[in-house]
Wavefront OBJ file of the C-alpha trace (Angstrom):
o trace
v 4.725 9.091 9.507
v 4.871 11.068 6.272
v 5.391 14.814 6.018
v 3.946 15.317 2.551
v 0.987 13.096 1.740
v -0.850 13.972 -1.489
v -4.172 13.599 0.316
v -5.808 14.055 3.714
v -7.601 10.881 4.837
v -10.218 12.849 6.779
v -10.788 15.717 4.348
v -10.538 14.002 0.955
v -12.569 10.804 1.421
v -16.150 9.926 2.305
v -16.147 6.727 4.432
v -18.501 4.050 3.105
v -17.788 0.833 5.009
v -15.082 -1.252 6.603
v -15.143 -4.561 4.750
v -12.826 -6.714 6.872
v -10.378 -6.845 9.708
v -7.893 -9.480 10.754
v -4.911 -10.024 13.035
v -1.300 -10.471 12.084
v 0.916 -13.349 13.161
v 3.973 -12.667 15.307
v 6.490 -15.248 14.073
v 10.108 -16.025 14.876
v 12.900 -18.029 13.346
v 12.896 -21.515 14.970
v 16.424 -20.860 16.269
v 14.963 -18.268 18.661
v 14.637 -20.095 22.002
v 11.425 -18.270 23.004
v 8.241 -20.255 22.405
v 5.782 -17.792 23.951
v 5.377 -14.026 24.143
v 6.457 -13.891 27.825
v 9.566 -15.915 26.950
v 10.301 -13.597 24.029
v 9.986 -10.523 26.259
v 12.380 -12.084 28.781
v 14.815 -12.895 25.972
v 14.593 -9.388 24.500
v 15.173 -7.798 27.913
v 18.293 -9.903 28.342
v 19.611 -8.800 24.928
v 18.613 -5.142 24.445
v 19.286 -3.999 20.879
v 20.466 -7.455 19.766
v 17.208 -8.863 18.369
v 16.235 -7.654 14.888
v 12.745 -7.463 13.467
v 11.716 -7.176 9.826
v 9.423 -4.457 8.520
v 7.978 -3.840 5.072
v 6.053 -0.627 5.738
v 4.113 1.319 8.318
v 1.817 -1.505 9.462
v 4.282 -4.047 10.785
v 6.813 -1.385 11.799
v 4.287 0.326 14.074
v 2.958 -3.017 15.335
v 6.425 -4.071 16.453
v 7.231 -0.649 17.892
v 3.963 -0.805 19.843
v 5.136 -4.168 21.156
v 8.529 -2.714 22.125
v 6.860 0.192 23.910
v 4.318 -1.886 25.832
v 6.761 -4.685 26.706
v 9.593 -2.333 27.665
v 12.068 -3.947 25.263
v 14.325 -2.748 22.465
v 14.341 -4.717 19.232
v 15.909 -3.248 16.094
v 14.053 -2.482 12.874
v 15.479 -3.826 9.602
v 13.463 -2.545 6.643
v 12.851 -4.604 3.485
v 11.254 -3.644 0.189
v 8.708 -6.437 0.258
v 7.279 -9.338 2.252
v 9.142 -11.939 0.181
v 12.499 -10.364 1.035
v 11.561 -10.081 4.694
v 10.451 -13.724 4.926
v 13.703 -14.890 3.321
v 15.654 -12.763 5.801
v 13.712 -14.327 8.662
v 14.233 -17.853 7.332
v 17.935 -17.110 6.919
v 18.337 -15.704 10.417
v 19.168 -12.123 9.374
v 16.221 -11.066 11.542
v 14.639 -12.981 14.389
v 11.016 -11.798 14.446
v 8.412 -10.537 11.967
v 4.769 -9.483 12.268
v 3.178 -10.915 9.149
v -0.140 -11.667 7.456
v -1.488 -15.147 8.334
v -1.987 -15.780 4.629
v 1.793 -15.565 4.171
v 2.927 -16.878 7.540
v 0.707 -19.946 7.932
v 2.284 -22.060 5.152
v 5.770 -21.418 6.586
v 4.516 -22.155 10.071
v 2.840 -25.424 9.034
v 6.038 -26.460 7.238
v 7.963 -25.948 10.479
v 10.097 -23.177 8.985
v 8.743 -20.481 11.305
v 7.301 -20.546 14.810
v 4.226 -18.489 15.667
v 4.230 -16.860 19.090
v 0.880 -15.094 18.971
v -1.813 -13.278 17.038
v -2.056 -9.502 17.249
v -5.839 -9.144 17.544
v -7.673 -8.776 20.850
v -9.412 -12.152 20.450
v -8.157 -15.571 19.447
v -8.936 -16.633 15.899
v -11.232 -19.565 15.020
v -8.610 -20.432 12.410
v -5.940 -20.888 15.132
v -7.877 -21.403 18.371
v -4.848 -22.667 20.322
v -2.630 -19.713 19.445
v -2.740 -16.982 22.104
v -2.881 -13.261 21.451
v -0.205 -10.751 22.383
v -2.931 -9.041 24.434
v -3.057 -12.033 26.763
v 0.412 -10.963 27.899
v 0.216 -7.215 27.155
v -3.408 -6.176 27.866
v -4.775 -3.776 25.271
v -2.254 -4.649 22.572
v -3.983 -4.716 19.207
v -2.696 -4.347 15.676
v -4.963 -5.505 12.882
v -5.159 -5.082 9.139
v -8.418 -3.786 7.744
v -9.815 -3.247 4.281
v -12.435 -0.697 3.379
v -14.253 1.242 0.686
v -14.269 5.042 0.461
v -15.598 7.529 -2.066
v -14.355 10.988 -2.994
v -15.229 13.673 -0.458
v -18.556 15.450 -1.051
v -20.117 12.367 -2.626
v -23.867 12.851 -2.008
v -25.023 11.099 1.151
v -27.767 9.053 -0.593
v -25.073 7.508 -2.825
v -22.785 6.806 0.137
v -25.663 5.200 2.038
v -26.770 3.088 -0.940
v -23.212 1.818 -1.528
v -22.820 1.042 2.179
v -26.134 -0.835 2.266
v -25.201 -3.050 -0.683
v -21.622 -3.693 0.466
v -22.780 -4.598 3.970
v -25.323 -7.023 2.506
v -22.671 -8.656 0.331
v -20.006 -8.961 3.020
v -22.513 -10.664 5.356
v -23.339 -13.417 2.829
v -22.331 -16.838 4.249
v -20.084 -17.793 1.319
v -18.325 -14.408 1.408
v -17.762 -14.663 5.179
v -16.447 -18.216 4.745
v -14.001 -17.128 2.037
v -12.745 -14.242 4.152
v -12.382 -16.477 7.219
v -10.232 -18.888 5.206
v -7.814 -16.004 4.663
v -7.700 -15.057 8.341
v -10.113 -12.142 7.942
v -13.373 -11.314 9.697
v -16.249 -9.764 7.769
v -17.235 -6.426 9.305
v -19.653 -4.335 7.210
v -19.831 -1.134 9.272
v -21.984 1.924 8.654
v -20.344 5.038 7.164
v -20.553 6.697 10.593
v -18.926 3.743 12.360
v -16.185 3.555 9.751
v -15.543 7.296 9.961
v -15.124 6.985 13.726
v -12.652 4.121 13.241
v -10.496 6.239 10.917
v -10.377 9.078 13.465
v -9.563 6.699 16.328
v -6.775 4.993 14.371
v -5.203 8.337 13.411
v -5.213 9.444 17.066
v -3.856 6.106 18.301
v -0.958 5.918 15.866
v -0.135 9.641 16.061
v 0.405 9.125 19.790
v 2.506 6.003 19.192
v 4.695 7.721 16.570
v 5.480 10.444 19.122
v 6.099 7.942 21.921
v 8.644 5.971 19.896
v 10.357 9.103 18.577
v 9.848 8.168 14.944
v 11.119 10.813 12.539
v 8.523 11.507 9.805
v 9.757 10.927 6.279
l 1 2 3 4 5 6 7 8 9 10 11 12 13 14 15 16 17 18 19 20 21 22 23 24 25 26 27 28 29 30 31 32 33 34 35 36 37 38 39 40 41 42 43 44 45 46 47 48 49 50 51 52 53 54 55 56 57 58 59 60 61 62 63 64 65 66 67 68 69 70 71 72 73 74 75 76 77 78 79 80 81 82 83 84 85 86 87 88 89 90 91 92 93 94 95 96 97 98 99 100 101 102 103 104 105 106 107 108 109 110 111 112 113 114 115 116 117 118 119 120 121 122 123 124 125 126 127 128 129 130 131 132 133 134 135 136 137 138 139 140 141 142 143 144 145 146 147 148 149 150 151 152 153 154 155 156 157 158 159 160 161 162 163 164 165 166 167 168 169 170 171 172 173 174 175 176 177 178 179 180 181 182 183 184 185 186 187 188 189 190 191 192 193 194 195 196 197 198 199 200 201 202 203 204 205 206 207 208 209 210 211 212 213 214 215 216 217 218
């Protein structure tokens, strides 16, 4: 998505471990008549180019464009500088849909100010067991946030392995897992090799998507 990055994520970093992963919430303004993902797709198909979605960066922009591509619909991106601005725009009806962190979206949802249609992970969340996933309607759809630890490239392997071992031990502690779960995140704790493979897979996946949607790199 960016022509001139000051770093290369494969060349300049040594993967240590993926700490967490978690789904986003797909939420709409309550004035939107759709209450499910299939209903939203039907609505969007009936109004091509008339439904706006908020974005605050690459993550939710690509998640929504993946949705557009897989559902065969056209919703329009409206970019905001930050999540707070985007949420206010959604509450005010400037945009109709937003893919958002559960940590931000849940309070608005519980207050009845926003309606959640689905989660963007492959599996339902223990935190919201009754909320379906987008993948239940669009098989294979997945867009998750993940957090990780890397070191500078060429860090000696014994140091990488020792850091990974300790971080994996910590992230698997019951109280740490419980705290992460309360924020809508799952503890992962992958090996450096597993995490390196994830980075390569994500780059390939999103490079393909960027081409499919015709996004012009900035």
